[in-house]
BAMILO-524663 format. One line per field, with one value per residue: residue in three letters; x, y, z of N, C-alpha, C in turn. Coordinates in nm, 2 decimals, padded with zeros to 4 digits. Example, Ala and Ser with C-alpha at 12.3 -4.5 7.8 and 13.67 -1.06 7.14 Angstrom:
<sites>
doti = [ALA; SER]
nc1 = [01.32; 01.28]
nc2 = [-00.57; -00.22]
nc3 = [00.78; 00.71]
cac1 = [01.23; 01.37]
cac2 = [-00.45; -00.11]
cac3 = [00.78; 00.71]
cc1 = [01.32; 01.29]
cc2 = [-00.33; 00.00]
cc3 = [00.78; 00.79]
</sites>
This chain:
<sites>
doti = [MET; SER; ALA; ASP; THR; THR; VAL; PHE; LEU; GLY; THR; GLY; ARG; ARG; LYS; SER; SER; THR; ALA; ARG; VAL; ARG; LEU; VAL; ALA; GLY; SER; GLY; GLN; LEU; ALA; ALA; ASN; GLY; ARG; ASN; PHE; GLU; ALA; TYR; PHE; ARG; HIS; ASP; ASN; PHE; ALA; ARG; ARG; ALA; ALA; ALA; PRO; LEU; THR; THR; ALA; ASP; ALA; LYS; ASP; LYS; PHE; ASP; VAL; VAL; ASN; VAL; GLN; GLY; GLY; GLY; LEU; SER; SER; GLN; ALA; GLY; ALA; VAL; SER; HIS; GLY; ILE; ALA; ARG; ALA; LEU; LEU; LYS; PHE; ASN; ALA; GLU; LEU; ARG; VAL; ALA; LEU; LYS; LYS; ALA; GLY; HIS; LEU; THR; ARG; ASP; PRO; ARG; GLU; LYS; GLU; ARG; LYS; LYS; ALA; GLY; GLN; PRO; GLY; ALA; ARG; LYS; ARG; PHE; GLN; PHE; SER; LYS; ARG]
nc1 = [10.64; 10.85; 10.80; 10.97; 11.02; 10.99; 10.72; 10.66; 10.39; 10.22; 10.00; 09.91; 09.77; 09.65; 09.47; 09.23; 09.34; 09.45; 09.72; 09.84; 10.11; 10.36; 10.65; 10.93; 11.22; 11.48; 11.60; 11.56; 11.39; 11.14; 10.77; 10.46; 10.12; 10.17; 10.33; 10.65; 10.79; 10.88; 10.76; 10.48; 10.45; 10.47; 10.58; 10.90; 10.93; 10.71; 10.77; 11.01; 10.92; 10.75; 10.93; 11.08; 11.10; 11.24; 11.49; 11.55; 11.59; 11.80; 11.74; 11.72; 11.78; 11.56; 11.27; 10.96; 10.61; 10.34; 10.00; 09.78; 09.51; 09.25; 09.21; 09.44; 09.76; 09.95; 09.84; 09.84; 10.12; 10.20; 10.06; 10.18; 10.42; 10.36; 10.29; 10.49; 10.68; 10.55; 10.56; 10.83; 10.87; 10.76; 10.95; 11.19; 11.20; 11.39; 11.42; 11.22; 11.29; 11.43; 11.26; 11.05; 11.15; 11.21; 10.95; 10.79; 10.61; 10.38; 10.05; 09.91; 09.68; 09.51; 09.21; 08.97; 08.77; 08.42; 08.15; 07.94; 07.59; 07.42; 07.64; 07.88; 08.10; 08.34; 08.45; 08.42; 08.19; 07.87; 07.86; 07.80; 07.53; 07.44; 07.23]
nc2 = [08.97; 08.69; 08.32; 08.20; 08.38; 08.46; 08.54; 08.70; 08.72; 08.95; 09.06; 09.36; 09.54; 09.84; 10.05; 10.17; 10.10; 09.90; 09.70; 09.55; 09.35; 09.29; 09.10; 09.12; 08.99; 09.23; 09.57; 09.73; 09.95; 10.12; 10.12; 10.26; 10.21; 10.26; 10.48; 10.64; 10.57; 10.79; 10.99; 10.91; 10.87; 11.15; 11.27; 11.22; 11.05; 10.88; 10.72; 10.61; 10.46; 10.29; 10.13; 10.02; 09.73; 09.62; 09.73; 09.63; 09.36; 09.38; 09.38; 09.57; 09.54; 09.42; 09.44; 09.59; 09.60; 09.78; 09.79; 10.01; 10.08; 10.28; 10.48; 10.71; 10.87; 10.81; 10.58; 10.41; 10.39; 10.24; 10.00; 09.92; 09.85; 09.65; 09.45; 09.42; 09.31; 09.07; 08.94; 08.93; 08.73; 08.51; 08.48; 08.43; 08.25; 08.25; 08.51; 08.59; 08.61; 08.84; 09.04; 09.00; 09.08; 09.36; 09.45; 09.46; 09.25; 09.25; 09.35; 09.66; 09.73; 09.93; 10.11; 10.34; 10.49; 10.46; 10.69; 10.81; 10.79; 11.10; 11.27; 11.47; 11.36; 11.06; 11.08; 11.34; 11.57; 11.75; 12.09; 12.17; 12.31; 12.50; 12.67]
nc3 = [06.26; 06.32; 06.33; 06.50; 06.70; 07.05; 07.26; 07.57; 07.78; 07.99; 08.26; 08.41; 08.68; 08.84; 09.04; 08.84; 08.61; 08.35; 08.21; 07.92; 07.86; 07.63; 07.61; 07.41; 07.26; 07.18; 07.09; 07.30; 07.29; 07.44; 07.44; 07.47; 07.41; 07.14; 07.15; 07.25; 07.56; 07.71; 07.59; 07.64; 07.91; 08.05; 08.27; 08.42; 08.64; 08.61; 08.39; 08.47; 08.70; 08.56; 08.41; 08.59; 08.68; 08.47; 08.50; 08.75; 08.69; 08.52; 08.24; 08.03; 07.76; 07.64; 07.42; 07.45; 07.38; 07.51; 07.60; 07.74; 07.94; 08.08; 08.38; 08.53; 08.45; 08.64; 08.77; 08.56; 08.50; 08.72; 08.67; 08.42; 08.53; 08.70; 08.51; 08.34; 08.53; 08.58; 08.32; 08.29; 08.47; 08.35; 08.14; 08.29; 08.56; 08.76; 08.83; 09.03; 09.31; 09.30; 09.19; 09.36; 09.60; 09.55; 09.53; 09.30; 09.21; 09.37; 09.36; 09.39; 09.62; 09.66; 09.62; 09.49; 09.70; 09.77; 09.72; 09.98; 10.08; 10.14; 10.19; 10.04; 09.92; 09.95; 10.22; 10.30; 10.47; 10.47; 10.55; 10.90; 11.03; 11.30; 11.38]
cac1 = [10.71; 10.86; 10.76; 11.08; 11.03; 10.92; 10.68; 10.61; 10.28; 10.19; 09.89; 09.93; 09.67; 09.67; 09.34; 09.13; 09.40; 09.49; 09.83; 09.87; 10.25; 10.43; 10.79; 10.99; 11.38; 11.50; 11.70; 11.54; 11.30; 11.01; 10.67; 10.32; 10.02; 10.23; 10.43; 10.76; 10.80; 10.90; 10.64; 10.35; 10.46; 10.53; 10.68; 10.99; 10.93; 10.62; 10.85; 11.10; 10.84; 10.70; 11.04; 11.16; 11.13; 11.35; 11.63; 11.58; 11.62; 11.90; 11.69; 11.68; 11.77; 11.43; 11.18; 10.82; 10.49; 10.25; 09.88; 09.72; 09.38; 09.19; 09.28; 09.55; 09.91; 10.01; 09.80; 09.89; 10.24; 10.21; 10.01; 10.28; 10.54; 10.32; 10.27; 10.63; 10.73; 10.49; 10.61; 10.98; 10.87; 10.75; 11.08; 11.30; 11.15; 11.47; 11.41; 11.12; 11.33; 11.47; 11.13; 10.97; 11.22; 11.18; 10.80; 10.73; 10.51; 10.27; 09.95; 09.88; 09.53; 09.43; 09.12; 08.90; 08.65; 08.28; 08.07; 07.83; 07.46; 07.40; 07.76; 07.94; 08.21; 08.35; 08.46; 08.37; 08.04; 07.82; 07.87; 07.71; 07.47; 07.38; 07.10]
cac2 = [08.88; 08.55; 08.21; 08.16; 08.48; 08.41; 08.66; 08.67; 08.81; 08.99; 09.15; 09.43; 09.61; 09.93; 10.13; 10.12; 10.09; 09.76; 09.71; 09.41; 09.38; 09.17; 09.12; 09.05; 09.02; 09.34; 09.66; 09.81; 10.05; 10.08; 10.19; 10.23; 10.26; 10.30; 10.59; 10.63; 10.58; 10.92; 11.07; 10.88; 10.91; 11.28; 11.29; 11.11; 10.96; 10.78; 10.64; 10.54; 10.36; 10.18; 10.05; 09.96; 09.58; 09.58; 09.78; 09.54; 09.24; 09.41; 09.33; 09.67; 09.52; 09.36; 09.54; 09.54; 09.68; 09.78; 09.85; 10.05; 10.15; 10.33; 10.54; 10.83; 10.82; 10.75; 10.44; 10.34; 10.36; 10.12; 09.89; 09.88; 09.81; 09.51; 09.38; 09.39; 09.22; 08.93; 08.90; 08.88; 08.61; 08.41; 08.47; 08.37; 08.22; 08.27; 08.66; 08.60; 08.64; 08.98; 09.12; 09.01; 09.17; 09.51; 09.48; 09.47; 09.15; 09.28; 09.43; 09.76; 09.69; 10.05; 10.15; 10.46; 10.46; 10.50; 10.81; 10.77; 10.88; 11.21; 11.33; 11.52; 11.26; 10.95; 11.10; 11.47; 11.58; 11.88; 12.17; 12.15; 12.44; 12.48; 12.71]
cac3 = [06.35; 06.28; 06.42; 06.62; 06.81; 07.15; 07.32; 07.71; 07.82; 08.14; 08.27; 08.53; 08.72; 08.95; 09.06; 08.75; 08.49; 08.30; 08.12; 07.87; 07.84; 07.53; 07.60; 07.30; 07.26; 07.10; 07.12; 07.42; 07.26; 07.50; 07.38; 07.53; 07.33; 07.01; 07.16; 07.32; 07.70; 07.77; 07.53; 07.68; 08.04; 08.04; 08.40; 08.41; 08.74; 08.57; 08.30; 08.56; 08.77; 08.48; 08.36; 08.71; 08.69; 08.37; 08.56; 08.86; 08.63; 08.41; 08.12; 07.94; 07.62; 07.59; 07.35; 07.48; 07.34; 07.61; 07.59; 07.87; 07.95; 08.21; 08.49; 08.49; 08.41; 08.76; 08.79; 08.43; 08.52; 08.82; 08.60; 08.33; 08.61; 08.74; 08.39; 08.29; 08.63; 08.55; 08.19; 08.31; 08.56; 08.26; 08.07; 08.36; 08.69; 08.87; 08.87; 09.12; 09.43; 09.30; 09.18; 09.48; 09.71; 09.51; 09.54; 09.17; 09.19; 09.44; 09.31; 09.48; 09.64; 09.70; 09.51; 09.51; 09.80; 09.70; 09.78; 10.07; 10.07; 10.24; 10.19; 09.91; 09.87; 10.04; 10.36; 10.33; 10.53; 10.43; 10.66; 11.00; 11.08; 11.45; 11.39]
cc1 = [10.74; 10.81; 10.84; 11.09; 10.94; 10.86; 10.63; 10.51; 10.26; 10.08; 09.91; 09.81; 09.71; 09.54; 09.25; 09.21; 09.45; 09.61; 09.84; 10.01; 10.29; 10.57; 10.85; 11.14; 11.40; 11.60; 11.68; 11.46; 11.16; 10.89; 10.54; 10.23; 10.06; 10.31; 10.54; 10.73; 10.78; 10.79; 10.52; 10.36; 10.53; 10.62; 10.77; 10.99; 10.82; 10.68; 10.94; 11.02; 10.79; 10.81; 11.13; 11.20; 11.23; 11.48; 11.65; 11.63; 11.75; 11.86; 11.64; 11.70; 11.65; 11.34; 11.05; 10.72; 10.39; 10.11; 09.82; 09.60; 09.33; 09.26; 09.37; 09.67; 09.97; 09.98; 09.84; 10.04; 10.28; 10.16; 10.11; 10.39; 10.50; 10.32; 10.41; 10.68; 10.68; 10.53; 10.75; 10.97; 10.85; 10.88; 11.18; 11.24; 11.25; 11.49; 11.32; 11.17; 11.36; 11.36; 11.05; 11.01; 11.20; 11.04; 10.73; 10.61; 10.38; 10.19; 09.91; 09.72; 09.45; 09.33; 09.04; 08.78; 08.53; 08.23; 07.96; 07.72; 07.45; 07.53; 07.80; 08.04; 08.23; 08.37; 08.42; 08.23; 08.01; 07.84; 07.76; 07.66; 07.40; 07.24; 07.06]
cc2 = [08.74; 08.44; 08.17; 08.26; 08.45; 08.54; 08.62; 08.77; 08.83; 09.08; 09.23; 09.52; 09.72; 10.03; 10.09; 10.10; 09.94; 09.77; 09.57; 09.43; 09.26; 09.22; 09.04; 09.09; 09.13; 09.43; 09.75; 09.93; 10.03; 10.18; 10.16; 10.30; 10.32; 10.43; 10.55; 10.64; 10.72; 11.01; 11.04; 10.91; 11.02; 11.31; 11.18; 11.00; 10.86; 10.67; 10.56; 10.43; 10.25; 10.09; 09.98; 09.81; 09.54; 09.62; 09.69; 09.41; 09.25; 09.35; 09.46; 09.65; 09.44; 09.47; 09.50; 09.64; 09.66; 09.85; 09.88; 10.11; 10.18; 10.40; 10.66; 10.78; 10.76; 10.60; 10.35; 10.30; 10.23; 10.00; 09.83; 09.81; 09.66; 09.43; 09.34; 09.28; 09.06; 08.88; 08.85; 08.76; 08.48; 08.38; 08.40; 08.36; 08.24; 08.41; 08.68; 08.66; 08.81; 09.09; 09.12; 09.10; 09.32; 09.55; 09.50; 09.36; 09.16; 09.39; 09.54; 09.75; 09.80; 10.09; 10.27; 10.41; 10.53; 10.61; 10.74; 10.85; 10.98; 11.29; 11.37; 11.43; 11.14; 10.98; 11.24; 11.49; 11.72; 11.95; 12.16; 12.29; 12.43; 12.54; 12.77]
cc3 = [06.31; 06.38; 06.53; 06.72; 06.93; 07.24; 07.47; 07.73; 07.96; 08.15; 08.40; 08.56; 08.83; 08.95; 08.94; 08.61; 08.47; 08.19; 08.06; 07.80; 07.74; 07.56; 07.49; 07.29; 07.15; 07.13; 07.23; 07.40; 07.33; 07.45; 07.45; 07.44; 07.20; 07.02; 07.26; 07.46; 07.75; 07.72; 07.59; 07.83; 08.06; 08.16; 08.41; 08.52; 08.70; 08.49; 08.38; 08.64; 08.69; 08.43; 08.47; 08.71; 08.58; 08.43; 08.68; 08.81; 08.54; 08.28; 08.02; 07.80; 07.56; 07.54; 07.40; 07.42; 07.45; 07.56; 07.73; 07.85; 08.08; 08.30; 08.44; 08.48; 08.52; 08.78; 08.66; 08.45; 08.61; 08.75; 08.49; 08.41; 08.65; 08.62; 08.35; 08.40; 08.60; 08.42; 08.22; 08.39; 08.45; 08.16; 08.15; 08.50; 08.81; 08.91; 08.99; 09.24; 09.42; 09.27; 09.28; 09.58; 09.67; 09.51; 09.41; 09.15; 09.27; 09.38; 09.42; 09.50; 09.65; 09.58; 09.56; 09.60; 09.76; 09.79; 09.85; 10.06; 10.18; 10.25; 10.05; 09.85; 09.96; 10.18; 10.40; 10.38; 10.48; 10.57; 10.75; 11.02; 11.22; 11.45; 11.23]
</sites>
């Protein structure tokens, strides 16, 4: 990478997943963890959700390298989407209104609920026996 190439960084999170996004001007080849987007996010809904901020901003001609860790594919797709939106914001602050309206800048706050003592799970109870 040459010195005149500008890199826009963005960190996205969802559940236990973290995505570190690097946006670089290029041909539009999207990659996640060194693999093609469609190969990494096997279900096309996940790939579409991950690339949604680029579609909203009409910036499909950007090339980005994404590193994703933790969680499952669904939460990783959400984390990548969040990271791309934040990186696009650094690239062009005027995109904020469009990205915010589409809901790409809001971090999804839902997390896994902890298991409670005396129960098999977070909400499930052991079967009640009357006698």
